[in-house]
C-alpha positions, 0 to 999 in steps of 0.5 A: 501896402495896398494888400494890408489895407485890403485886409483891414477894410471890408471890400464895401468900405474900401470901394465906397470910401477912397478917402478912408482907404488913402488915409489907412495907406498913409498910416501904413506908408508912414511906418518903417518897413522894419517896424512893420515887419517886427510888429507882424512877427510879434503878432504872429507869435502872440499866444495869449489864450492860456492866460485869458481864463484868468481875467476876471473883469468884464470884457467887450470883444468886438469883431469884424465879420468880414475881417480878413486879418483876424478870422471871426472864429479866432475872435470868438475863441478869445471871447469864449475863453474870457470868463466875463466877455460880451461878444459882438460881431459887426458887419465890418472888416478889421477896422470896425472902429473906422468902418462903423464909428458910431456903432463901435462908440455906442458899444464901447460907451454902453459897456463902460457905463454898465461896468461895475464901479 
């Protein structure tokens, strides 16, 4: 459980925010072991790069520069494969919406507001 949370949060936030760390540990703890294993196996087998180039709508790809669960290079590849993607790397771990909620919300809000209607 702690290893999972350590992969999700940047070390700075994990140390500075024990409340956030405990909250995430609780989320992991509330998931059944089998459910978690199946989710991990599914994610490990996920290979969507071949179909990304067919997505024509705008996309916003937000990565955590200190993400230990999904390497920044992998996220950059996803963004580069999408024809109309904006890519942003935040100084966060995997949970950028938790570590920098205001920045994350501003990015998503700006993206949605700029989307063609």
